Structures are given as structure tokens and as C-alpha cells.
C-alpha positions in Angstrom: 52.4 -124.8 -7.8 54.3 -121.4 -7.7 53.9 -119.1 -4.7 53.9 -115.7 -6.2 55.5 -112.8 -4.3 55.9 -114.7 -1.0 57.8 -111.7 0.3 54.6 -109.7 0.4 51.9 -109.8 3.1 49.3 -110.4 0.3 49.8 -113.8 -1.3 48.8 -115.3 -4.7 49.4 -118.7 -6.2 49.8 -120.2 -9.7 48.6 -123.8 -10.0 49.2 -125.7 -13.3 49.1 -129.1 -14.8 52.4 -130.1 -16.3 51.0 -132.2 -19.2 48.2 -129.9 -20.5 49.9 -126.6 -19.3 46.5 -125.4 -18.1 46.8 -123.0 -15.1 44.8 -121.3 -12.4 45.6 -118.2 -10.5 44.4 -117.8 -6.9 43.9 -114.3 -5.5 46.0 -112.3 -7.9 46.4 -108.5 -7.5 45.5 -106.0 -10.2 48.7 -104.0 -9.8 50.8 -107.1 -10.4 49.1 -108.3 -13.5 52.1 -107.9 -15.8 54.3 -109.7 -13.3 51.9 -112.7 -13.3 51.6 -112.5 -17.1 55.4 -112.8 -17.4 55.5 -115.9 -15.2 52.6 -117.5 -17.1 54.3 -116.8 -20.5 57.8 -118.0 -19.3 56.3 -121.3 -18.3 54.3 -121.8 -21.4 51.0 -121.9 -19.6 47.4 -121.2 -20.7 45.4 -119.5 -18.0 42.1 -121.3 -17.5 40.8 -119.8 -14.2 41.3 -116.8 -11.9 39.9 -117.8 -8.5 39.1 -115.2 -5.9 38.7 -116.9 -2.6 36.3 -114.1 -1.5 35.4 -110.5 -2.3 38.6 -108.7 -1.2 38.4 -105.5 0.8 42.1 -104.8 1.0 43.4 -105.1 -2.5 42.2 -104.9 -6.1 41.6 -108.2 -7.8 43.1 -109.0 -11.2 40.3 -111.4 -12.2 38.4 -109.1 -14.6 41.6 -107.9 -16.2 42.9 -111.4 -16.9 39.6 -112.3 -18.4 40.0 -109.3 -20.7 43.6 -110.2 -21.6 43.3 -114.0 -21.9 39.6 -115.1 -22.0 40.0 -117.1 -18.8 37.0 -117.7 -16.4 36.7 -115.8 -13.2 35.6 -118.1 -10.3 34.0 -117.1 -7.0 31.7 -118.7 -4.5 28.0 -118.9 -5.3 27.5 -116.9 -2.1 29.2 -113.9 -3.6 27.2 -110.9 -4.6 29.9 -109.7 -7.0 28.9 -109.3 -10.6 32.4 -110.2 -11.8 32.6 -114.1 -11.8 31.8 -116.3 -14.8 31.6 -119.4 -12.6 29.9 -119.5 -9.2 30.9 -122.6 -7.3 29.2 -124.4 -4.4 30.8 -126.4 -1.6 32.3 -129.5 -3.0 32.3 -128.4 -6.7 35.5 -129.2 -8.7 37.4 -127.2 -11.3 39.1 -129.5 -13.9 42.7 -128.5 -14.5 44.3 -130.8 -17.1 44.3 -134.3 -15.5 43.6 -132.9 -12.1 40.8 -131.1 -10.3 40.6 -128.4 -7.7 38.0 -128.8 -5.0 36.1 -125.7 -3.7 35.3 -125.7 0.0 32.9 -123.1 1.3 34.6 -121.7 4.4 32.6 -118.6 5.5 33.6 -116.6 8.5 35.7 -113.7 7.3 33.1 -113.0 4.7 29.9 -115.0 3.7 31.5 -115.8 0.3 34.8 -117.1 1.6 36.1 -120.3 0.2 39.2 -122.4 0.3 40.8 -124.4 -2.6 42.1 -127.9 -2.2 44.5 -129.5 -4.7 44.8 -132.9 -2.9 48.0 -131.9 -1.2 47.6 -128.3 -0.2 44.7 -126.2 0.9 44.7 -122.5 -0.1 42.8 -120.9 2.7 42.4 -117.4 1.4 41.5 -115.1 4.4 40.0 -118.0 6.4 43.0 -119.5 8.2 46.3 -117.8 8.5 49.6 -119.3 9.9 49.3 -118.8 13.6 46.1 -116.8 13.3 42.7 -116.3 11.8 40.7 -113.9 9.6 38.9 -110.9 11.1 35.1 -111.4 11.4 34.2 -107.9 12.5 33.1 -106.4 9.1 31.7 -107.4 5.7 29.2 -109.8 7.2 31.8 -111.8 9.0 30.8 -114.5 11.6 33.1 -116.1 14.2 30.6 -118.9 14.6 30.8 -119.7 10.9 34.6 -119.4 11.0 34.7 -122.1 13.7 32.7 -124.4 11.5 35.0 -123.6 8.5 38.0 -124.5 10.6 36.5 -127.9 11.2 36.1 -128.4 7.4 39.8 -127.6 6.9 40.7 -129.8 9.9 38.9 -132.7 8.3 41.3 -132.7 5.3 43.9 -134.4 7.5 47.0 -133.4 9.5 49.5 -133.8 6.6 47.8 -131.3 4.4 49.8 -128.1 3.7 48.2 -124.7 4.5 48.9 -121.9 2.1 47.1 -118.7 3.3 46.0 -115.6 1.4 48.0 -113.4 3.7 50.8 -113.6 6.1 52.0 -110.7 8.3 54.8 -112.6 10.0 57.2 -113.6 7.3 55.9 -117.2 7.1 55.1 -119.0 3.8 53.2 -122.2 4.6 52.3 -124.6 7.4 50.4 -127.9 7.9 47.1 -128.6 9.5 48.9 -130.6 12.2 51.2 -127.6 13.0 48.3 -125.2 13.2 46.7 -127.6 15.7 49.7 -127.2 17.9 50.5 -123.5 17.5 47.4 -121.6 16.3 45.3 -120.4 19.2 42.3 -119.6 17.1 42.4 -122.9 15.3 42.7 -124.8 18.6 39.7 -123.1 20.4 37.5 -125.9 21.8 34.1 -124.2 21.3 32.5 -121.6 19.2 32.0 -119.4 22.2 35.8 -119.5 22.9 36.5 -118.4 19.3 33.9 -115.7 19.4 35.5 -114.3 22.6 39.0 -114.4 21.1 37.9 -112.5 17.9 35.6 -110.0 19.7 38.0 -107.0 19.3 37.2 -104.7 16.4 40.0 -103.3 14.3 40.6 -100.5 11.9 39.0 -101.0 8.5 41.2 -101.5 5.5 42.1 -98.2 3.8 40.0 -97.2 0.8 37.7 -100.1 1.4 34.7 -98.6 -0.4 36.6 -98.1 -3.6 38.2 -101.5 -3.4 34.9 -103.3 -2.9 33.3 -101.4 -5.7 36.1 -102.4 -8.1 36.0 -106.0 -7.0 32.2 -106.3 -7.1 31.4 -104.5 -10.3 34.1 -104.8 -12.9 37.6 -103.6 -13.3 38.9 -101.4 -16.0 38.6 -102.1 -19.8 42.0 -102.3 -21.5 41.2 -99.1 -23.5 41.3 -97.2 -20.2 44.8 -98.4 -19.3 47.7 -96.6 -20.9 51.4 -97.5 -20.9 54.0 -94.9 -20.0 55.4 -94.8 -23.5 52.0 -94.0 -25.0 51.2 -91.0 -22.8 53.0 -88.7 -25.2 50.4 -89.3 -27.9 47.9 -87.4 -25.8 49.8 -84.2 -26.3 51.2 -81.8 -23.6 50.2 -82.2 -20.0 48.2 -79.2 -18.7 47.4 -78.1 -22.3 45.9 -81.1 -24.1 45.2 -83.3 -21.1 45.6 -83.5 -17.4 48.0 -85.8 -15.5 46.5 -86.1 -12.0 48.9 -87.4 -9.4 47.3 -88.7 -6.2 50.4 -89.6 -4.2 51.4 -88.0 -0.9 53.4 -84.8 -0.7 56.7 -86.5 0.0 56.4 -88.8 -3.0 55.4 -85.9 -5.2 58.3 -83.8 -4.1 60.8 -86.7 -4.6 59.9 -87.2 -8.3 57.0 -86.5 -10.7 56.1 -85.9 -14.3 56.5 -82.3 -15.4 53.1 -80.6 -15.9 51.2 -83.0 -13.5 48.6 -81.7 -11.1 48.9 -82.9 -7.5 45.8 -83.9 -5.5 46.6 -86.4 -2.7 44.2 -89.3 -2.5 42.6 -88.2 0.8 41.6 -84.9 -0.8 40.1 -86.4 -4.0 36.4 -86.5 -3.0 36.4 -83.0 -1.3 38.0 -81.5 -4.3 36.0 -83.3 -6.9 34.3 -80.2 -8.5 37.8 -78.9 -9.1 39.0 -82.2 -10.6 35.9 -82.6 -12.8 36.6 -79.2 -14.3 40.2 -80.1 -15.3 41.1 -80.6 -19.0 40.0 -84.1 -20.2 41.2 -86.7 -20.8 42.7 -87.2 -17.4 45.5 -89.7 -16.8 45.4 -91.0 -13.2 48.9 -91.4 -11.7 50.3 -92.8 -8.4 53.3 -94.9 -7.4 52.2 -98.3 -8.7 48.7 -97.8 -10.0 46.6 -98.7 -7.0 45.6 -95.3 -5.6 45.2 -94.1 -9.2 42.7 -96.8 -9.7 40.7 -95.7 -6.6 40.5 -92.2 -8.2 39.2 -93.7 -11.4 36.5 -95.5 -9.4 35.5 -92.2 -7.9 35.3 -90.8 -11.4 33.2 -93.7 -12.6 30.7 -93.2 -9.7 30.5 -89.5 -10.5 29.7 -90.3 -14.1 32.9 -88.4 -15.3 34.2 -90.0 -18.5 37.5 -89.6 -20.4 40.0 -91.1 -17.9 43.1 -93.3 -18.3 45.1 -95.3 -15.7 48.9 -94.9 -16.1 49.8 -98.6 -15.9 52.5 -99.3 -13.3 52.4 -95.7 -12.1 55.5 -93.7 -11.5 57.5 -96.9 -10.9 56.9 -97.9 -14.5 57.5 -94.4 -15.8 60.9 -94.2 -14.2 61.8 -97.8 -15.3 60.9 -96.7 -18.9 63.5 -93.9 -18.6 61.0 -91.2 -19.2 61.7 -87.6 -17.9 60.9 -86.6 -14.3 61.3 -83.5 -12.2 61.9 -83.1 -8.5 62.0 -80.7 -5.6 64.7 -82.6 -3.7 67.5 -83.4 -6.1 67.7 -86.4 -8.4 64.2 -87.5 -9.2 63.2 -90.7 -7.4 60.1 -92.8 -6.8 59.6 -93.4 -3.1 57.1 -95.0 -0.7 55.5 -92.4 1.4 56.1 -92.2 5.1 52.5 -91.1 5.4 51.1 -94.4 4.1 48.7 -96.0 6.5 45.7 -98.4 6.5 44.0 -101.2 8.4 44.1 -104.8 7.4 42.1 -108.2 7.4 43.9 -110.7 9.8 43.4 -112.0 13.4 46.2 -112.9 15.6 49.0 -111.8 13.3 48.4 -108.1 12.8 47.7 -106.5 9.5 44.4 -105.6 7.9 42.8 -108.9 7.3 43.9 -110.5 10.5 42.1 -110.5 13.9 44.1 -109.5 16.9 
């Protein structure tokens, strides 16, 4: 097992069989597809599955894109309403991976379609059980009563089993069921009523949740709509032959941008849609890493506006490729905005998927 980007709040895992080189990705992010692809290639693996532990509301899933790139199967719970998965698994179903098998455990609570994955030594709990905390149950059809029952399923795996969560907001990587029994207030609650009381407080919804759920429930972007920085020049001159639409915040825009780009910050996109729809097409959607730009493309899709491209990797990839930039503040740079905000999905550990 490889824990991918353990330094981020949002976690993903690569599981593989040494002999067959078959692999599964759990909860990969769309914006990090190329990073995962590099690890898979470096290790000589064949991706068999992408497993989403639930319909994510706080990040874009890479499942559909990996299916387009590799032909792998996208796996989700049979309780999911998403149109993305190839395989819909029920509680107790197994996924063969070389000489081994991954067991799917239906663990609703955060969402009705939440599940955990058990490899015999580790349980990957998605947004069900966090280290020292629990998932939020106050939106997306969540249920604290169901979460209590799901905790008991995880508990039944045994004290020695390692816990690897889908998020951690406190700099921790893994735990054990025994340790969570000793330290996790939510996991230790003696009754359903106690857990319901603990998780009763509602939190701020994840930022851009509607666009994220749409992306994760319908389909992602076909490869023909994703353009690498080096290929943008073939479209011609920005502002003349096509439009570069930059949806970052003002401080990011001022720090470094592509000459000829048009600036419409993400919070203004919907209000200014008539103006955007009238811009010269095709339109290349740009942000720092590609996430906000994808939200803009989802808005275009729902408006029926065709002729859009996503700049893969955003301005970070553009700068890395050594392509020209301009700036209002000196040497062009790609920064993270001081205006960035958003709710999360956790309970007890802060952040957007956690309950507090």
C-alpha cells in the first residue's frame, strides 16, 4: 500500500499485488491525476479499479478520468445514485486484486452510499471514521444513527486492524481500532442517542458543493476537453482567436497570469454568465491547479454552452512549463489566494468533512 499525498487533508491510497502488479486507487483527486499516473507507471502497475468510498462533496474524483486513460473499472456502493461507476458493490462483496481480495463494507452515516474497504490488515474508512473524530452527518442524507451502526461494523474487524481515513485535519496518518476506542470520543459513544447529540451541530457546507456533486455524479471531462499548457498556442492568439478565462481571485491574478486572459473570479461566474457566453469561443478555463476551472466548465455544461477546454494543471503547470506570464506586482508568480475559504466534511477534527 502507498499512502498518496499524506501531507494533504484529503487522502488517497494505492493498493497493489506484488506478483500480478494489479492495482486499485481509493479516493483519488481529479486535479492530481498526473501525479498518481506517475507513481503507477514508476512501479510498473496496471490499474484495475478506482474505488470511491462515497459520492464526494468536497473534491473532484479522478475515477472517470482514469477510466478514460486506462480502461479501469470505477467502483462505488450499490447505494450510490451516481451514474459514474462500472461496478456497484454491496456489503460483503469482494474485489479480486491479484492473489488477494478487497472486502467492501457498507458504512453509511456521512452519506447513504458510504463504504469502507478492508484489505485484511487495514481498513480504509473514507469519510466514515477519522482519527480522533467522525464524519459529518448534517447534509447529503447523512444519519448519525446509521453512523453509529457503521462504527460497530468497523469495530468488529478487531483491535489490531489499522485505520486509514479519507481525510485528516490534524496531521495524523493512521491509527488502529484499539487506539480509536481509547481516544476517539465519537467512536466511544455508548449509545446512538449519545452520538446523535454529539454530532447535532451543523457546519458550513463545502465550497462549490453543487458543482462538485454534479461532476462526481454525472461524468467527468472527456480527454478531448483537457488541454496541456504546451498545446494552447495551437488555438491562436488569446482575445482574438479564443478566450482564456481565468477564474482565480484578484490577488492570484495580479501576481501572475497569461497575457490576454480575461479575469472573472469564480464567485462571479454565474452572475456574469451572459457576458461569458458571449466571449470568443473556444474558451480555455484557467485557475491555479485546475479545480476552480473545472467548476466553471460544469457551469458551462449545465448552460449548454459548448466549445470549452480545461487547462490541465492550471497556472502551476503553465509556469512549470516555462511559458510566458505577466504580472502587476513584479516577477510573475503563482500564489494561493488569501481569500480562499470553504467548509469541510469532518466531525471532531475541524475541516469540511468532519463534524465538530
